[in-house]
DOTI-475626 format. One record per residue (C-alpha): residue number from 0; x negated, y negated, z. Coordinates in pm, 1 decimal. Each point is the difference from the previous one (the first is absolute). Layout:
REM DOTI-475626
SEMI     n          x          y          z
SEMI   NUM          X          Y          Z
...
This chain:
REM DOTI-475626
SEMI     n          x          y          z
SEMI     0    -6026.8   -12011.2     6137.7
SEMI     1      189.7     -330.3       11.5
SEMI     2     -287.0     -235.8       87.4
SEMI     3      228.1     -306.1        2.1
SEMI     4      216.9      160.6      267.7
SEMI     5     -310.3       94.9      198.1
SEMI     6     -125.5     -359.0      -10.1
SEMI     7      334.5     -138.0      116.9
SEMI     8       21.2      242.8      292.2
SEMI     9     -363.6      -67.1       92.6
SEMI    10       70.9     -373.3       -0.1
SEMI    11      312.4       53.1      209.9
SEMI    12     -190.4      212.7      251.4
SEMI    13     -282.6     -250.4       34.0
SEMI    14      245.8     -288.9       32.8
SEMI    15      187.4      193.8      269.3
SEMI    16     -320.9       67.7      194.3
SEMI    17     -130.0     -356.1      -36.9
SEMI    18      325.2     -164.0      105.6
SEMI    19       41.6      223.8      304.0
SEMI    20     -364.2      -58.2       92.2
SEMI    21       47.7     -375.2      -31.3
SEMI    22      280.6       10.4      255.3
SEMI    23     -261.6       80.6      264.3
SEMI    24     -307.1     -191.5     -123.9
SEMI    25      119.7     -362.9       42.0
SEMI    26      105.9       60.3      359.2
SEMI    27     -335.2      165.7       73.5
SEMI    28     -193.8     -295.9     -141.6
SEMI    29      210.1     -268.3      167.9
SEMI    30       77.7      162.5      333.9
SEMI    31     -364.2       99.9       58.1
SEMI    32     -103.4     -365.6       16.5
SEMI    33      298.0      -96.6      214.2
SEMI    34      -88.3      272.8      251.9
SEMI    35     -356.0     -136.6        4.5
SEMI    36      136.6     -351.3       63.5
SEMI    37      218.6      124.8      285.9
SEMI    38     -287.1      183.9      166.9
SEMI    39     -230.5     -300.5      -42.7
SEMI    40      253.1     -215.1      186.3
SEMI    41       23.6      265.8      272.4
SEMI    42     -376.6        6.5       43.3
SEMI    43      -26.5     -379.1       10.5
SEMI    44      291.2      -51.7      244.2
SEMI    45      -11.9      318.0      206.4
SEMI    46      381.3       -1.8        0.2
SEMI    47      125.2      363.2       15.1
SEMI    48      313.5      -97.3     -196.7
SEMI    49     -219.4      -43.3     -308.6
SEMI    50     -144.8      347.6       58.6
SEMI    51      351.7      146.3       15.2
SEMI    52      105.7     -155.9     -327.0
SEMI    53     -333.6       91.4     -163.7
SEMI    54       55.7      366.6       87.3
SEMI    55      358.0      -16.3     -128.9
SEMI    56      -93.6     -136.7     -342.2
SEMI    57     -304.3      228.7      -11.1
SEMI    58      227.6      302.6       37.4
SEMI    59      212.2     -109.0     -297.5
SEMI    60     -317.4      -65.8     -197.3
SEMI    61     -128.4      349.8       75.2
SEMI    62      315.9      171.7     -123.3
SEMI    63       -5.7     -198.9     -323.8
SEMI    64     -374.5       52.4      -51.2
SEMI    65       16.8      379.9       30.5
SEMI    66      279.4       43.1     -252.8
SEMI    67     -157.8     -249.1     -240.3
SEMI    68     -320.9      204.9       -9.4
SEMI    69      193.4      313.5      -98.8
SEMI    70      163.8     -164.8     -303.2
SEMI    71     -326.8     -163.5     -108.5
SEMI    72     -190.9      328.2       -9.1
SEMI    73      263.2      159.9     -223.6
SEMI    74      -18.9     -292.5     -243.2
SEMI    75     -375.6       43.1      -47.1
SEMI    76       40.9      371.6      -80.2
SEMI    77      248.6      -87.2     -275.5
SEMI    78     -279.6     -155.0     -205.7
SEMI    79     -149.4      345.7      -40.8
SEMI    80      323.6      193.3      -48.5
SEMI    81      212.5     -226.9     -220.7
SEMI    82     -256.7     -241.0     -143.5
SEMI    83     -302.1      215.7      -82.2
SEMI    84      -75.3     -181.4     -327.6
SEMI    85       -2.6     -326.3      193.1
SEMI    86     -230.1      150.4      262.8
SEMI    87     -236.2      127.6     -268.8
SEMI    88      -12.9     -321.6     -201.0
SEMI    89      -35.1     -251.3      286.2
SEMI    90      -81.7      209.5      307.5
SEMI    91     -358.5     -130.2       -2.5
SEMI    92      133.3     -350.2       67.6
SEMI    93      333.1       48.5      173.8
SEMI    94     -133.6      262.0      238.4
SEMI    95     -284.1     -214.6      138.0
SEMI    96      212.9     -251.1      195.9
SEMI    97      225.5      279.6      125.7
SEMI    98     -305.4      189.8      123.1
SEMI    99     -127.4     -309.2      181.9
SEMI   100      344.9      -47.7      153.3
SEMI   101        3.2      354.5      132.0
SEMI   102     -359.9       11.4      122.2
SEMI   103      -22.8     -347.3      150.6
SEMI   104      329.6     -176.5       62.3
SEMI   105      223.9      296.1       88.0
SEMI   106     -255.5      153.9      235.9
SEMI   107      -50.6     -339.8      162.4
SEMI   108      366.8      -39.0       83.8
SEMI   109       44.7      368.5       88.0
SEMI   110     -293.1       -5.9      244.0
SEMI   111      116.8     -305.0      189.5
SEMI   112      366.2      105.7      -27.4
SEMI   113      -59.4      267.7      264.7
SEMI   114     -169.8     -248.7      234.0
SEMI   115      279.3     -252.2      -51.3
SEMI   116      272.5      247.7       94.6
SEMI   117     -163.5      214.6      264.0
SEMI   118     -271.0     -221.7      141.0
SEMI   119      197.1     -245.6      214.9
SEMI   120     -129.2      147.9      326.1
SEMI   121     -312.0      165.7     -143.1
SEMI   122     -197.0     -289.4     -148.1
SEMI   123      -53.9     -361.4      100.6
SEMI   124      252.0     -267.3      -96.2
SEMI   125     -244.3     -167.9     -235.8
SEMI   126      -82.4      318.8     -191.1
SEMI   127      367.5       92.2      -18.1
SEMI   128       80.5     -336.9     -154.5
SEMI   129     -290.7       46.6     -241.6
SEMI   130      145.8      337.6      -99.5
SEMI   131      340.8     -155.3      -63.2
SEMI   132     -154.3     -263.5     -224.4
SEMI   133     -201.8      266.7     -184.7
SEMI   134      320.0      191.1      -75.2
SEMI   135      148.2     -319.2     -147.9
SEMI   136     -313.7      -76.2     -199.5
SEMI   137      -35.8      362.0     -113.2
SEMI   138      361.6       17.7     -116.2
SEMI   139      -42.9     -309.0     -211.6
SEMI   140     -338.0      117.2     -133.3
SEMI   141      177.4      314.4     -119.3
SEMI   142      242.7     -222.8     -185.7
SEMI   143     -292.6     -195.1     -149.4
SEMI   144     -160.2      303.6     -163.5
SEMI   145      329.4      142.7     -121.9
SEMI   146       94.9     -335.0     -151.6
SEMI   147     -342.1      -30.2     -162.4
SEMI   148       79.4      327.2     -176.7
SEMI   149      348.0     -121.5      -94.9
SEMI   150     -135.2     -338.3     -107.9
SEMI   151     -238.6      173.5     -237.3
SEMI   152      296.0      178.1     -159.4
SEMI   153      160.6     -339.6      -59.0
SEMI   154     -322.3     -163.1     -124.9
SEMI   155     -268.5      255.0      -96.5
SEMI   156     -351.3     -137.5       27.1
SEMI   157     -354.4      109.6       84.2
SEMI   158       18.5      315.5     -215.0
SEMI   159      -76.9      141.3     -342.9
SEMI   160      155.3      275.0     -212.1
SEMI   161     -212.3      309.8      -59.7
SEMI   162      103.4      138.1     -341.5
SEMI   163     -187.9      326.6       56.7
SEMI   164      207.6       87.5      307.3
SEMI   165      310.8     -206.6      -88.3
SEMI   166        4.5     -166.5      341.0
SEMI   167      -57.2     -339.3      156.5
SEMI   168     -307.9      -30.4      220.3
SEMI   169      -94.9     -263.2      255.7
SEMI   170     -275.6     -241.1      -94.0
SEMI   171       35.7     -273.6      262.4
SEMI   172      161.4       87.5      330.9
SEMI   173      -13.2     -362.2      116.4
SEMI   174      209.5     -107.2     -298.0
SEMI   175      259.1      254.4      113.8
SEMI   176      -14.2     -103.6      365.3
SEMI   177        0.0     -375.2      -63.9
SEMI   178      260.5        6.7     -276.3
SEMI   179      221.8     -308.0       42.5
SEMI   180      307.7      213.0      -61.3
SEMI   181      -99.3      244.7      273.8
SEMI   182      -67.8     -278.4      249.0
SEMI   183      328.1     -174.5      -86.1
SEMI   184      189.9      326.4       48.1
SEMI   185     -168.4       64.3      333.6
SEMI   186       74.6     -347.7      134.1
SEMI   187      358.9        5.6     -122.4
SEMI   188       77.5      355.7      115.3
SEMI   189     -152.8      -42.6      345.7
SEMI   190      147.0     -344.1       69.7
SEMI   191      345.3      117.2     -109.3
SEMI   192      -46.9      302.1      228.5
SEMI   193      -75.3     -238.1      286.1
SEMI   194      338.4     -157.7      -73.8
SEMI   195      167.7      342.6        9.7
SEMI   196     -167.0       80.5      333.5
SEMI   197      107.0     -336.8      140.2
SEMI   198      358.8       47.7     -117.6
SEMI   199        1.0      343.4      165.6
SEMI   200     -108.4     -139.2      337.2
SEMI   201      237.5     -296.9      -24.4
SEMI   202      287.4      225.9     -107.6
SEMI   203      -44.7      256.4      277.2
SEMI   204      -46.8     -278.7      256.2
SEMI   205      319.7     -162.6     -126.3
SEMI   206      177.9      330.1       58.9
SEMI   207     -113.8       -7.5      363.0
SEMI   208      134.0     -354.3       34.2
SEMI   209      334.8      103.6     -146.1
SEMI   210       13.8      286.0      251.8
SEMI   211     -111.8     -221.3      288.5
SEMI   212     -300.3      224.5       77.3
SEMI   213     -369.4      -73.0       50.9
SEMI   214       55.4     -370.8      -65.8
SEMI   215     -343.5     -123.2      106.8
SEMI   216     -181.4      266.6     -197.5
SEMI   217      217.2      -64.4     -306.4
SEMI   218      -57.6     -375.4        0.4
SEMI   219     -374.9       36.8       46.5
SEMI   220      -19.4      251.2     -284.7
SEMI   221      212.8     -222.5     -221.8
SEMI   222     -216.7     -304.6       63.1
SEMI   223     -324.1      169.3     -104.6
SEMI   224      159.2      182.0     -296.3
SEMI   225      180.2     -312.1     -128.0
SEMI   226     -322.1     -204.6       -0.1
SEMI   227     -191.5      280.0     -172.2
SEMI   228      284.2       51.2     -247.1
SEMI   229       31.4     -369.0      -81.0
SEMI   230     -371.1      -36.9      -73.0
SEMI   231        2.5      319.6     -206.1
SEMI   232      310.6     -110.8     -193.8
SEMI   233     -164.9     -326.0     -100.5
SEMI   234     -310.2      187.8     -112.0
SEMI   235      215.2      243.8     -199.8
SEMI   236      147.5     -294.8     -190.1
SEMI   237     -338.9     -150.3      -79.6
SEMI   238     -153.0      333.1      -97.1
SEMI   239      312.0       95.0     -195.6
SEMI   240      -51.6     -301.2     -224.2
SEMI   241     -361.1      102.5      -59.1
SEMI   242      108.5      358.9      -69.4
SEMI   243      253.2     -120.4     -258.3
SEMI   244     -271.7     -205.7     -169.8
SEMI   245     -224.2      309.0       -6.0
SEMI   246      279.8      204.9     -158.4
SEMI   247       51.0     -269.8     -263.9
SEMI   248     -366.9        8.5      -93.9
SEMI   249      -54.9      376.9        4.4
SEMI   250      342.0      164.6      -40.9
SEMI   251      205.9     -241.8     -209.1
SEMI   252      256.2      264.5      -94.8
SEMI   253       76.5       55.8      368.7
SEMI   254       50.5     -374.0       51.0
SEMI   255      233.5      -19.8     -299.6
SEMI   256      207.8      286.3      143.2
SEMI   257        0.0     -161.5      345.8
SEMI   258      161.4     -306.6     -151.4
SEMI   259      213.2      170.1     -265.5
SEMI   260     -187.8     -210.8     -255.9
SEMI   261       41.0      149.3     -348.4
SEMI   262     -113.1     -293.8     -211.3
SEMI   263     -299.7     -203.5      109.3
SEMI   264       49.8     -367.9       69.7
SEMI   265     -197.5     -318.1       60.1
SEMI   266       88.6     -116.8      254.9
SEMI   267      147.6      318.8      144.2
SEMI   268      274.8      -17.9      266.4
SEMI   269       -8.8      191.1      327.6
SEMI   270      306.3      218.7       62.3
SEMI   271      140.7      -72.3      346.0
SEMI   272      269.3      263.3      -34.0
SEMI   273      192.1      181.9     -268.6
SEMI   274      169.5      310.6     -133.0
SEMI   275     -194.1      184.0     -271.9
SEMI   276      193.5       88.1     -315.4
SEMI   277        0.1      384.2       17.4
SEMI   278       48.5       25.3     -379.2
SEMI   279     -302.9     -213.7      -80.7
SEMI   280     -292.7      167.3     -178.2
SEMI   281     -331.6     -148.8     -109.7
SEMI   282       19.1     -141.6     -349.6
SEMI   283      378.0      -33.1      -23.2
SEMI   284      202.3     -321.6       -3.2
SEMI   285      201.6       65.0      316.1
SEMI   286       -4.1     -239.8      293.4
SEMI   287     -253.6       69.2      275.1
SEMI   288      241.0      -61.3      290.3
SEMI   289      369.5       21.0       71.2
SEMI   290      -48.3     -281.8      252.0
SEMI   291     -315.6     -183.5      104.4
SEMI   292     -131.5     -297.5      197.8
SEMI   293     -337.1     -138.1     -110.7
SEMI   294     -248.7     -263.4      113.8
SEMI   295     -145.1     -167.0     -312.7
SEMI   296     -374.3       27.3      -51.3
SEMI   297      -85.0      169.6      329.9
SEMI   298     -100.5      334.9     -151.5
SEMI   299     -263.9     -177.9     -207.9
SEMI   300     -134.8     -155.0      316.7
SEMI   301        0.6      333.9      182.0
SEMI   302     -155.6      199.3     -285.4
SEMI   303     -248.4     -247.7     -148.0
SEMI   304      -21.2     -279.7      258.6
SEMI   305      126.6     -240.0     -269.3
SEMI   306      355.0     -130.5      -32.6
SEMI   307       10.1       14.3     -380.2
SEMI   308     -193.9      323.0      -52.8
SEMI   309      126.5      279.4     -223.5
SEMI   310       99.3      321.5      179.0
SEMI   311       34.4      304.8     -229.0
SEMI   312      317.3      204.1       13.7
SEMI   313       71.3      367.9      -48.9
SEMI   314       52.9      -38.1     -375.3
SEMI   315     -329.1     -186.7      -41.8
SEMI   316     -191.9      269.4      187.1
SEMI   317      179.0      292.5     -164.5
SEMI   318        7.4     -115.4     -362.1
SEMI   319     -269.9     -267.7       -4.1
SEMI   320        7.5     -374.6      -57.8
SEMI   321     -258.4     -110.5     -258.7
SEMI   322       88.4     -366.8       47.6
SEMI   323     -111.8       29.3      363.1
SEMI   324     -284.1      241.1      -84.2
SEMI   325      162.9      276.3      204.4
SEMI   326      -77.0      354.8     -110.2
SEMI   327      304.9      212.0       77.7
SEMI   328       38.8      362.9      101.8
SEMI   329       94.2       82.8     -359.3
SEMI   330     -346.5      -92.2     -128.5
SEMI   331     -172.9      154.3      301.0
SEMI   332      181.5      330.9      -52.6
SEMI   333     -134.2       13.9     -356.3
SEMI   334     -349.8      -78.0      126.3
SEMI   335       34.4      250.8      283.9
SEMI   336       93.7      279.9     -237.7
SEMI   337     -319.9      -63.7     -190.6
SEMI   338     -189.8       24.4      329.9
SEMI   339      168.0      333.4       84.1
SEMI   340      -71.0      134.1     -349.2
SEMI   341     -364.1     -110.7        0.9
SEMI   342      -53.5      148.4      346.2
SEMI   343      136.1      334.3     -119.9
SEMI   344     -222.4      -18.8     -310.5
SEMI   345     -299.8      -75.3      220.9
SEMI   346       63.7      308.4      213.5
SEMI   347       46.5      217.6     -307.4
SEMI   348     -321.3     -128.3     -160.2
SEMI   349     -189.1       67.2      322.1
SEMI   350      136.9      353.7       16.0
SEMI   351     -127.6       82.7     -349.1
SEMI   352     -330.6     -179.3       53.5
SEMI   353       55.1     -274.9     -259.6
SEMI   354     -199.3     -283.2      158.1
SEMI   355       64.8     -251.9     -279.1
SEMI   356      376.8       52.4       -0.6
SEMI   357        5.5      -14.3      381.3
SEMI   358     -182.9     -333.9        0.1
SEMI   359      236.2     -140.0     -263.6
SEMI   360      310.7      111.0      191.9
SEMI   361     -139.8     -134.0      326.2
SEMI   362      -59.3     -339.6     -160.3
SEMI   363      359.5       -1.8     -126.2
SEMI   364      125.1       94.0      345.5
SEMI   365     -198.1     -279.3      166.5
SEMI   366      162.0     -253.7     -234.2
SEMI   367      347.9       94.4      122.0
SEMI   368      -84.0      127.6      350.0
SEMI   369      177.7     -282.2      183.9
SEMI   370      331.5      115.4     -151.2
SEMI   371      -49.9      371.5       75.4
SEMI   372      294.9       19.6      242.0
SEMI   373      238.8     -154.6     -250.9
SEMI   374      -78.1      282.7     -241.9
SEMI   375      219.3      231.2      205.6
SEMI   376      309.0     -225.0      -19.0
SEMI   377      258.7       68.9     -267.1
SEMI   378      129.8     -351.4      -64.7
SEMI   379      -25.2     -355.5      143.3
SEMI   380      304.4       50.9      223.2
SEMI   381     -195.9      263.5      193.3
SEMI   382     -223.1     -281.7      129.6
SEMI   383      295.1     -178.8      163.6
SEMI   384       74.0       85.8      366.2
SEMI   385      357.0       41.2      130.9
SEMI   386       99.5     -366.4       -6.7
SEMI   387      303.7        8.6      229.4
SEMI   388     -176.9      195.4      277.0
SEMI   389     -304.2     -226.6      -16.4
SEMI   390      209.6     -318.1       -7.0
SEMI   391      231.4       88.3      288.4
SEMI   392     -272.7      140.8      226.0
SEMI   393     -205.7     -317.2      -45.8
SEMI   394      283.4     -239.6       71.3
SEMI   395      131.6      203.9      292.8
SEMI   396     -347.6       -7.3      156.0
SEMI   397      -32.1     -375.4      -50.0
SEMI   398      346.6      -86.0      133.8
SEMI   399      -44.8      208.8      314.0
SEMI   400     -353.2     -129.4       45.1
SEMI   401      125.6     -358.2       18.2
SEMI   402      250.4       91.5      273.3
SEMI   403     -245.2      162.7      240.6
SEMI   404     -188.5     -316.2      109.0
SEMI   405      335.4     -171.0       60.7
SEMI   406       97.1      280.4      237.9
SEMI   407     -331.6      -23.9      185.8
SEMI   408       42.0     -377.7       34.4
SEMI   409      351.2       41.9      142.0
SEMI   410     -119.8      262.0      247.7
SEMI   411     -284.9     -222.5      118.4
SEMI   412      230.6     -301.9       29.8
SEMI   413      250.9      182.9      220.2
SEMI   414     -276.8      158.1      205.2
SEMI   415     -132.4     -350.3       61.2
SEMI   416      351.1     -120.0       90.3
SEMI   417       34.4      294.8      237.2
SEMI   418      339.1      109.8     -130.8
SEMI   419      -81.8      282.6     -238.8
SEMI   420      184.7      260.3      210.2
SEMI   421      310.7     -218.1      -43.7
SEMI   422      -27.5        7.8     -383.1
SEMI   423      155.8      333.7      -95.4
SEMI   424       28.8     -108.7     -365.2
SEMI   425     -377.0      -52.5      -20.8
SEMI   426      -76.8      327.8      175.4
SEMI   427      232.4      189.8     -232.1
SEMI   428     -167.7     -168.3     -297.8
SEMI   429     -342.6       89.1      140.6
SEMI   430       98.2      365.8       28.1
SEMI   431      136.2       -4.3     -356.7
SEMI   432     -319.4     -161.5     -130.7
SEMI   433     -196.1      295.3      136.7
SEMI   434      146.2      206.3     -285.7
SEMI   435      -23.3     -280.8     -256.7
SEMI   436     -373.0      -11.3       62.0
SEMI   437      -31.7      361.3     -110.9
SEMI   438      212.5      -68.8     -308.3
SEMI   439     -221.1     -293.5     -103.0
SEMI   440     -314.0      208.6       53.6
SEMI   441      132.4      287.9     -209.3
SEMI   442      109.4     -241.9     -273.4
SEMI   443     -355.1     -133.4      -18.4
SEMI   444     -140.4      345.2      -69.1
SEMI   445      270.9       80.1     -253.4
SEMI   446      -98.5     -321.0     -179.8
SEMI   447     -371.8       83.2       12.2
SEMI   448       37.2      353.4     -135.1
SEMI   449      302.9      -15.0     -230.7
SEMI   450     -114.3     -331.3     -145.7
SEMI   451     -322.2      151.8     -140.1
SEMI   452      168.7      289.9     -177.6
SEMI   453      -74.7      181.0     -226.3
SEMI   454     -354.9       -8.7      137.5
SEMI   455     -162.9      219.9      260.7
SEMI   456     -312.2     -211.2      -65.5
SEMI   457       87.4     -337.8     -150.0
SEMI   458      -50.6        8.6     -380.5
SEMI   459     -223.7      309.4       22.7
SEMI   460      201.7      303.7      105.5
SEMI   461      375.4       44.3      -47.5
SEMI   462      193.5      190.7      264.4
SEMI   463       98.5      267.8     -251.9
SEMI   464     -364.7       84.7      -70.0
SEMI   465      -95.8       -4.1      370.9
SEMI   466      239.2      277.5      105.4
SEMI   467      -82.9      367.0       51.2
SEMI   468      145.1      219.4     -279.7
SEMI   469      196.1      238.1      221.8
SEMI   470      358.6      121.3       -6.0
SEMI   471      250.7     -263.6      107.0
SEMI   472      173.0      251.2      225.1
SEMI   473     -303.8       20.0      226.8
SEMI   474       -3.1     -375.2       53.3
SEMI   475      377.2      -10.2       40.1
SEMI   476      -13.5      263.4      274.7
SEMI   477     -265.8     -185.4      198.8
SEMI   478      189.6     -326.3      -50.4
SEMI   479      298.9      134.5      191.1
SEMI   480     -223.3      165.1      260.5
SEMI   481     -169.3     -334.6       66.6
SEMI   482      331.8     -183.0       -4.5
SEMI   483      128.3      230.1      272.6
SEMI   484     -323.3      -16.8      199.8
SEMI   485      -37.9     -377.6      -17.6
SEMI   486      364.5      -59.4       84.3
SEMI   487      -34.5      227.2      302.1
SEMI   488     -313.7     -188.3      109.6
SEMI   489      175.1     -334.9      -40.6
SEMI   490      302.4      117.8      199.0
SEMI   491     -235.0      135.8      266.4
SEMI   492     -186.5     -330.4       24.0
SEMI   493      319.1     -204.1       22.3
SEMI   494      134.0      237.0      266.2
SEMI   495     -318.4      -10.7      209.1
SEMI   496      -27.7     -377.4      -28.4
SEMI   497      367.3      -51.3       81.0
SEMI   498      -38.2      218.6      307.4
SEMI   499     -310.6     -186.8      112.8
SEMI   500      167.6     -338.1      -59.5
SEMI   501      298.1      119.7      203.5
SEMI   502     -233.5       92.2      284.7
SEMI   503     -186.2     -329.0      -28.2
SEMI   504     -332.3      -86.7      159.9
SEMI   505      -88.3      216.7      297.1
SEMI   506      -49.2     -151.6      341.1
């Protein structure tokens, strides 16, 4: 069995599922709140035009929600099929937030989802509005628990390793729930999803303006979405800075890859834009960039909140920097191999009933336990994530993120001036930005997941160890099955939405 090939196909399949799933999730999170805003305005004004546009956007939300659920369920099953070692070693911790999400948050949104769609003439206006808000809250609570689980993978806390069972077990659920990394990820992912939802509403409304249809409905939808999007965009920027600081403190190798920083510096410059040297490898003398624009000292400020602070680079973290008291992956791999060896000796001593030898091996394991994950890496370069992918996804996300609030400001200005239907250039740009929002959102997740490679659990469990030892052909077959299925679902969603947009809001 070629385990390396199995791992690569398992990673490809999970990436495929996650990226398709994330096409639907941001729109669900953002559009759910916008629908709640629209219905709240309808209830407060009594204007039937607001009810018409609420139903229109609610229909698009429903289509997206249903297909998003299908892709999400498949992704959870993949933990058991392709990542059984991962599920065994950390299922006690990782499974808890997912269970809460399914039992509490998903059932909350699913219960009120039916009332929201089918209860217009069956329940009172107040209860219907309450149901709409519960769907929005439930959708975002689902995201909270899923991101708590993902945040723990990025920054494992509140657990202990059980050497008898060779698995990590939860010790403090509140440390997991209140992890600063998890909370940062939740705030950043949801607020950026609000931006995606706002761009969707603005973009579709702009299409109506370009076609000269449903002008009043389009302008009202644009006004609410642009305000919501502008506020969310500003929050994304603030939270993004805090998230970058968190990465610098807890995942310094990811930060170094984000900036293409090979050699640490004090002060360290912030890369505003550049082209990574594709021939560059850690430890060699080649140039980091083929072309680059930097802002002196700003990376130190971002990473350490001090202009002159030292920021470690990839070489420092891979090979060590004694002058800066940085222990590199090279030293941690040596320590980790001792941990792996002592753990094996402990199990062997237990099996033959040698209590003294077991105690001695366990003590040796405890000394090197923090480096256990590194013991499965072959060399320091294995601890370095794909630099180019991490760098470009980060900078693409940032560049697009700075453009979105400018678009929302322009839309609001021309709405205020009353001439937005006479600005075809702005409406075409608004429709284009609908797709750019999805690109920025996907780039953020590529950064989050590729940037922490090679770890399934940061510093504790490499991806290669987490995979199920099955034949690569089995994973390859299901990869193409899912690729076909997800593509068909995406085409179906686009077709249904396009048809509904063509119809427009019903009278």
